[in-house]
N, C-alpha and C positions, 0 to 999 in steps of 0.2 A: 876414610874415617868413620861416614856414617853410611850405613846400609838400611834400607826401608824393604823389605820385600811383602807386598800385596798386603800389607793389614787393613780391617775392615776392625769397626765400630759402631757399635750400635747401643742408643740412649734408651732406658726404657721400654726393654723388647715387650713385645705383646699386646702393649697400653695402648691407651689413647693418644699420649703424648711420645708414640715411638719415636727414634730418630736419628737414620742412617747419618751417622756423622762424617766415615770414613767406608768409602768404597774402594778398595785395591789399590793402595797407596801403595808407589814403586818410587823409590827414591836413593839414588848414588852421589855421597858428598866428596869429592878426592881432599884429600890434606891440605889446606892453606882456602878449600874456597869460600869465597864469601857470598851467598844466598839468599837474594831478599824474596819473600812469598807476599804475593800478595791475592785479593779475591774478593768478591761481596759478604753482606754478612751471611755467617752459616756456612761459607764455601768450605772449612775442616783448617783454616791456616791456623788457627791457635791449637783445634784440636789435636791436632798432626804435631804440636812442640808439646803438649801435654801427653800424648804419647810416647815420645823421644825420652822427657824427661823421667817418666813412671808415674803421673800422676792419676792417672787409671790405668787398669789392665786391659790392652786389647784384646778384641774376642779370635780373631786369628791375626796368621801372618809373626813375621818376627822383625827384628830390628837390632844391629851387630853396631858399635862402636870402636871403630879401631880393632876389627874381628875379634871382640867378645859377644854374645849372646846375650843384651839385657834382655830381653821380653820378658823375662819371669821375673826380674830384678827388683826388689822393692824402690820407692825412690829415694830414701836414706841414704840406699847403697850406689846408688848412679850418681849420688853427688860427687864421688870419687872423680867422675867422669867427665860432669857438665857443668858449666859456669851458665848465672841465666840469670836474667835482667826482665821486671815485669813492667808493667804501661803504667801502674801505680809507683810516685816515688818513696813513698812511703813504705811501700813493701821491699825488704830485702838489708834494711840495715836497722839497727837499735837505737831509737828515738834518744833514751834516757844514756844510754852511754857515749862516751869520746869519742871524735872520729878514729885516734890511734887505738881505742880502744876494739871497735868496728874491725877496722884494719887486721886487726892482729886474729880476732876472730876468724875471717876470710883466709887467711894465712895457716892456721892451722885445723882447715876446713879437713876432714879424715881424715884426721893423727888421734892418738888417742892422749886426753887430758887428765892430767892427776890435781889433786887438789889446791897444789901451789900451781897458781898462775900470773905470771907478772910480763912485764915485755923488756925485752932485753934492750942495752944500747945499741944493739948492731940492730935490730928489728927497727927501733925508731929513724935512725938512718934510714933505712932501706923503706920507709914511710914515705918519709920527707922525700927523699929524692922519685917515688912512684907519682905524688900528688904534684909534683913540678908540671909532671905531662898536660896535667889537667888545665893550667894555667889561669888557675881559681885564685891563688894565692892561701890556699888549704895547707899548705907545708907550713904557714905562721900559725896556723889556727889549729895544729891536732889534739890541744887538750878540750875545743870546744866541743859542747852536745850538740849531736847529729841532726836534733829536733830542732834546734836553732838555724839550720840550714835552711837558703830555699829550694824549690821545687829542683830545678835544674842543678845547683851545687850538688844537691841528695842524690840524683838520677845519676850525676860522672860519677860522685863517691863509688856509689853501688856498682855501677861499669868495671872501675878500677878494682872493686872487690872479688866483683867476679873474674877477673882475670889475676889476680897476684898469681895466684898456683895455677900455670899455665893449663886449662883445661881441653879437655882431647874437644869439645864442641860447645862453642860459645852460645847462648839461645835467647833472642833478643826478643819481646812479645811487646811488640807494638811501644816499644821503650821510649817512644818521644810524643805522642799521642797525648798527654794530659800536660803538657808543655806548650807555650808561648811562641811563635814561629820563631822570633830571633832565639829566644833559648833553646828550641829544639835543633834547631840548623849547629848550634855550639854543642851541641851533644853528641851530633850526627858525625862532624869534623872529629872529634874527639876518638868516637866507637873507629874510624877508618885511619885512624891513629895510630891506636892501640892493635887494631886488627892489621895492619899490617906491620909493623914494628913485633909483634909475637908471632907474625902467620899463622893467626887463630882460624878454623875451621869455623862457619858461623853462617846459622840462619838468622835471619832478620825478618818477623811479620810487621808488615805497613798496610795502611790504610789509603796511604800516598801514593800517586803513581810516580810521580815527580821524583819522591825521595825513591820511589823502587827502582826505576830507571838511573839515579843517577849514582846510586852505591853498590858496592860490591860486583863480582863478576859473571855473575846468571843471576837471571829472574825467571822465577815458575809461580805462574797464575792457578788457584784450584775454583772449582766450581763443583760445587754437587757431592763433595766429597770425595775428590779425583784432582790431579793434575791435568790442567786442559792445556798450557803450555808450560814449554821451557825453552828458556832464550839465553844465550849466550855468547862469548866471544864476538865477532864484530856484528853481529846482528846487532848483539843487546847494545853496543857503542852509538850506531846510526839510532837506534831506537825513539820515538815519541811518544808524548800520550796519546796522541791521535791513532799512530799506526797501534799500539797496545791495543787500545778501545777497538780497532776495527777487528785486530785479530781475533780478540776476545767475544765479539759480536761472531764470526765465522764459528767458534769451537762450542761455546756457552749450549748448554742443554736449555735452558732460558732466554737467551740472549738478548737478559737485561743485565745492567752494572747497578748495584743499590747506590743509592744517595749520596750514602756515606763516601762510599770513593768515590761519586763525580764530584762532592763538594771539597774532597782534601787535596 
């Protein structure tokens, strides 16, 4: 479903602020894979997600989604393939619009829109049933403005909107980092349920080693713009935080794990 072939990306080349962000990243995700991506600050995790999403062009290499070469495709065209949830709960929804209006926009993603814009009775029922999955009571508040929701409610809604039209690929960029632990756990539980029900191919960037181990069927760790660990199957099921730290120390170029990674 996703094939990343030897991609390189350098920001501000030839300047004093030059940063080699990606250094030959190769990664293949099969349909239904749920991959957690972990690494220290500047390891290349979010840069890889942004490269796949088309936020910036890569210097070299190829990116294919479901067999389609999207390497030179602009970000707005890739939106037809990709669902995305960001770290900031305020991103991905329109605060001044109602819940049902936000969901209608998500449902129409990639489709042509005319001057007449309305929500049908059938769509309202679809939204109501979809919101029940979140178990937050939002199906009874579809006329509420999204800006009135809590951060956790808004992030859960964003996740639902990103998957309302089943995407080829779901990208989660530290989507629970801005939430308190209890709310983050609830959103992750919802994530697991939505991903499993729709058999979504998913990449989830996280700084939390326990979350990286507990969720998904595969874990990759990045360091210095490269993938240095790729763990799946029984190896991942048996993995502990201590094991992960030990493996990272053996393969890391710096041998150091960032404070953010350790504290989380």
